[in-house]
C-alpha positions as CSV (number, residue, x, y, z in Angstrom):
1,X,0.3,0.1,0.0
2,X,1.8,3.7,-0.7
3,X,0.9,6.3,0.9
4,X,-0.3,9.5,-1.0
5,X,1.7,12.4,-0.4
6,X,-1.1,14.6,-2.3
7,X,-3.2,14.5,0.6
8,X,-0.2,15.8,3.2
9,X,-0.2,18.6,0.8
10,X,-3.9,19.3,0.5
11,X,-4.0,19.7,4.3
12,X,-1.0,22.0,4.4
13,X,-2.5,24.6,1.5
14,X,-6.0,24.2,2.9
15,X,-4.0,26.4,6.3
16,X,-5.3,29.1,6.5
17,X,-2.5,31.9,5.5
18,X,-2.6,33.7,9.1
19,X,-2.2,30.6,11.0
20,X,0.7,30.0,8.8
21,X,2.2,33.3,9.4
22,X,1.2,32.5,13.3
23,X,3.1,29.0,13.6
24,X,6.6,30.6,11.8
25,X,6.5,33.6,14.5
26,X,6.0,30.9,17.2
27,X,8.9,29.1,15.7
28,X,11.0,32.0,15.6
29,X,9.7,33.0,19.2
30,X,11.5,29.8,20.4
31,X,14.9,31.5,20.5
32,X,14.1,33.3,23.2
33,X,12.7,30.3,25.3
34,X,16.0,29.2,24.5
35,X,17.8,32.6,25.9
36,X,15.3,32.0,28.8
37,X,16.8,28.5,29.4
38,X,20.3,29.4,29.5
39,X,20.1,31.9,31.5
40,X,18.1,29.9,33.9
41,X,20.9,27.2,33.7
42,X,23.9,29.7,33.8
43,X,22.1,31.2,36.9
44,X,20.6,28.3,39.1
45,X,17.2,29.3,38.6
46,X,16.3,25.8,38.5
47,X,13.0,26.7,36.2
48,X,14.0,26.2,32.8
49,X,12.7,22.4,33.2
50,X,8.9,23.5,34.2
51,X,9.3,26.4,31.2
52,X,10.1,23.8,29.1
53,X,7.6,21.5,29.9
54,X,4.8,24.4,30.7
55,X,5.8,25.6,26.8
56,X,4.9,22.4,25.1
57,X,1.7,21.3,27.6
58,X,0.6,25.0,26.9
59,X,1.2,25.3,23.5
60,X,-1.0,22.0,22.9
61,X,-3.6,23.5,25.3
62,X,-4.2,26.7,23.6
63,X,-4.2,25.6,20.0
64,X,-6.8,22.8,20.9
65,X,-8.8,25.6,22.7
66,X,-8.3,27.5,19.6
67,X,-9.6,24.9,17.3
68,X,-12.8,24.7,19.8
69,X,-13.3,28.3,19.8
70,X,-13.3,28.0,16.0
71,X,-16.3,25.6,15.9
72,X,-18.0,27.1,18.9
73,X,-18.0,30.8,17.2
74,X,-19.7,29.3,14.2
75,X,-22.7,28.0,15.9
76,X,-22.9,31.0,18.3
77,X,-25.2,28.9,20.9
78,X,-24.8,31.2,24.0
79,X,-25.8,28.6,26.2
80,X,-22.9,26.5,24.6
81,X,-20.6,29.2,24.9
82,X,-21.3,29.5,28.8
83,X,-21.1,25.8,29.0
84,X,-17.8,26.1,27.5
85,X,-16.9,29.1,30.3
86,X,-18.2,26.6,33.0
87,X,-15.7,23.8,32.0
88,X,-13.1,26.5,32.0
89,X,-13.8,27.4,35.6
90,X,-13.9,24.0,36.8
91,X,-10.3,23.8,35.0
92,X,-9.3,26.8,37.5
93,X,-10.9,25.0,40.6
94,X,-8.7,22.2,40.0
95,X,-5.6,24.7,39.1
96,X,-6.4,25.8,42.4
97,X,-6.7,22.9,44.3
98,X,-3.4,21.4,42.9
99,X,-1.3,24.5,43.7
100,X,-2.6,24.3,47.4
101,X,-2.3,20.4,47.7
102,X,-1.6,20.7,51.4
103,X,-4.8,22.2,52.3
104,X,-8.0,20.3,52.4
105,X,-11.0,20.6,50.8
106,X,-9.8,23.3,48.1
107,X,-11.6,21.9,44.9
108,X,-15.2,22.1,46.4
109,X,-14.3,25.3,47.7
110,X,-12.4,26.6,44.5
111,X,-15.1,25.3,41.9
112,X,-18.4,27.2,42.7
113,X,-16.4,29.9,44.3
114,X,-14.5,30.9,40.7
115,X,-17.8,29.8,39.1
116,X,-21.0,31.3,40.4
117,X,-19.2,35.2,40.3
118,X,-17.1,34.5,36.8
119,X,-21.1,33.3,34.9
120,X,-23.0,35.9,37.3
121,X,-21.2,38.8,36.2
122,X,-20.9,37.6,33.0
123,X,-24.5,37.4,32.6
124,X,-25.2,40.6,34.2
125,X,-23.2,42.0,31.6
126,X,-25.1,40.6,29.0
127,X,-28.0,41.6,30.2
128,X,-28.0,44.9,30.7
129,X,-25.8,45.2,27.4
130,X,-22.7,45.8,28.3
131,X,-21.2,42.6,26.6
132,X,-22.2,41.0,23.3
133,X,-23.9,37.8,23.6
134,X,-21.5,35.9,21.3
135,X,-18.3,33.6,21.6
136,X,-15.9,36.2,20.6
137,X,-16.5,38.6,23.8
138,X,-18.2,35.9,26.4
139,X,-15.1,33.7,26.2
140,X,-12.3,35.7,26.3
141,X,-13.7,38.4,28.9
142,X,-14.9,35.6,30.9
143,X,-11.8,33.4,30.7
144,X,-10.1,36.8,32.3
145,X,-12.8,36.6,35.0
146,X,-12.4,33.3,35.7
147,X,-8.5,33.6,36.0
148,X,-8.8,36.6,38.4
149,X,-11.0,34.7,40.5
150,X,-8.5,31.5,40.6
151,X,-6.3,34.2,41.9
152,X,-8.5,35.4,44.4
153,X,-9.6,31.8,45.7
154,X,-5.9,30.6,46.3
155,X,-5.1,33.9,47.8
156,X,-8.0,33.8,50.3
157,X,-7.8,30.4,50.9
158,X,-4.1,29.9,51.8
159,X,-4.5,33.2,54.2
160,X,-7.3,31.6,55.9
161,X,-5.3,28.8,56.5
162,X,-2.4,29.9,57.6
163,X,-3.8,32.3,59.4
164,X,-5.5,29.1,61.2
165,X,-2.7,27.4,61.9
166,X,-0.6,30.9,63.1
167,X,-3.1,32.4,65.0
168,X,-4.9,29.5,66.7
169,X,-4.7,31.1,70.1
170,X,-6.2,34.2,69.0
171,X,-9.3,32.3,67.1
172,X,-9.9,30.5,70.1
173,X,-10.1,33.3,72.4
174,X,-12.0,35.2,70.0
175,X,-14.7,32.1,70.1
176,X,-14.6,31.5,73.7
177,X,-15.8,35.4,73.9
178,X,-18.7,35.1,71.9
179,X,-17.7,35.9,68.5
180,X,-18.8,33.5,65.5
181,X,-16.7,31.8,62.8
182,X,-17.6,34.8,60.5
183,X,-16.1,37.3,63.0
184,X,-13.2,35.5,64.5
185,X,-12.4,34.8,60.3
186,X,-13.7,38.1,59.2
187,X,-10.5,40.2,58.9
188,X,-8.4,37.3,57.3
189,X,-10.9,37.5,54.4
190,X,-11.3,41.5,54.0
191,X,-7.3,41.3,54.0
192,X,-6.8,38.7,51.4
193,X,-9.2,40.3,48.8
194,X,-7.6,43.7,49.5
195,X,-4.5,41.9,48.4
196,X,-5.9,40.4,45.3
197,X,-7.1,43.9,44.4
198,X,-3.9,45.2,44.6
199,X,-2.4,43.8,41.1
200,X,-5.4,44.9,39.1
201,X,-5.6,48.5,41.1
202,X,-2.0,49.4,39.9
203,X,-2.6,48.2,36.2
204,X,-5.9,49.9,36.3
205,X,-3.7,53.5,37.7
206,X,-1.4,53.2,35.0
207,X,-4.4,52.3,32.5
208,X,-3.0,54.2,29.3
209,X,0.2,55.9,31.0
210,X,2.7,53.0,31.7
211,X,0.7,49.9,29.6
212,X,-1.8,48.7,27.8
213,X,-3.0,45.8,29.1
214,X,-3.9,42.8,27.5
215,X,-7.6,42.7,26.3
216,X,-7.0,46.5,24.9
217,X,-3.6,45.1,22.9
218,X,-5.2,42.2,21.6
219,X,-8.2,44.1,20.0
220,X,-6.1,46.7,18.7
221,X,-4.0,43.6,17.0
222,X,-7.0,42.3,15.8
223,X,-8.4,45.9,14.2
224,X,-10.1,47.3,16.6
225,X,-10.8,50.9,16.8
226,X,-8.3,52.2,19.6
227,X,-10.7,54.4,21.2
228,X,-13.3,51.3,21.6
229,X,-10.9,49.1,22.5
230,X,-9.9,51.4,25.2
231,X,-13.7,51.6,26.2
232,X,-13.7,47.5,26.7
233,X,-10.5,47.4,28.6
234,X,-12.2,49.7,31.4
235,X,-15.3,47.4,31.1
236,X,-13.5,44.5,31.8
237,X,-11.5,46.0,34.9
238,X,-15.1,47.3,36.4
239,X,-16.2,43.3,35.9
240,X,-12.6,42.1,37.3
241,X,-13.4,43.9,40.5
242,X,-17.0,42.7,41.0
243,X,-16.3,39.2,40.4
244,X,-13.3,39.3,42.4
245,X,-15.7,40.9,45.6
246,X,-18.5,38.2,45.0
247,X,-15.5,35.4,44.9
248,X,-14.1,36.3,48.4
249,X,-17.5,36.6,49.8
250,X,-18.0,33.1,48.7
251,X,-14.4,31.4,49.8
252,X,-14.8,33.5,52.9
253,X,-18.2,31.5,53.1
254,X,-17.1,28.1,52.2
255,X,-13.8,27.5,53.2
256,X,-14.9,28.7,56.6
257,X,-16.4,25.1,56.8
258,X,-12.8,23.7,56.7
259,X,-11.5,25.6,59.3
260,X,-14.3,25.2,62.0
261,X,-16.4,22.2,62.8
262,X,-20.2,22.5,63.4
263,X,-19.3,23.1,66.8
264,X,-17.3,26.3,66.5
265,X,-14.2,24.2,66.7
266,X,-10.7,24.5,65.0
267,X,-10.0,21.9,63.0
268,X,-6.8,22.6,61.6
269,X,-3.5,21.9,63.2
270,X,-1.6,24.7,65.0
271,X,1.4,25.6,63.3
272,X,4.9,24.5,63.9
273,X,7.1,26.7,66.1
């Protein structure tokens, strides 16, 4: 049986020119990755293995996502689009749980804490006419909401867990004086939510002066009017801030059950001195 090389040629010829151009530029960009690996080895940073694995895995994942989005955008079914966004949020919850694998119950707290605020803010934005109900807007902007919610979730959980370990005696004293678990842990949750805001607040303050954030840059690169792209960038910041507040509240309430039992006793072991 002889292999027909014309099939390969036909397939290569069917690839859109913009994909061919992007692929060529990607291969050239690997030179920068090689330089990064060399610097990592030279300085003994020990990050080159993770960089290489992450690049291979990330490339495969994002290209597969690109093919999925091609089909999704062609269908333009809002419920299907929201379904994909939900799966992305679940994946974000899994990522948060793997990064905090020494903390119990992260996955079951992270998934609703990321998914519900992301979908809620997105649906409200669609309902009031801020965002068009099409995949080209919902998926990228929803992904930004979910990504930021994942960061807030990880930060709040880590702060609550470490605080319960380091300040166990203080928390127990507050409980013995009649404070509820919510009152005892509220300051930690508030501090963590504020901390999760800082990176975005810094970017917000420098908007248009020191930086042009990702959404605006992508829209400009895609051919959108820069002024219109600027409006969308401010919109996504407002959406992110709302999502982070809701996410922080969800995490604080849900993860509290991992720290306190139904008798208001702390379940976390004290940190070793």
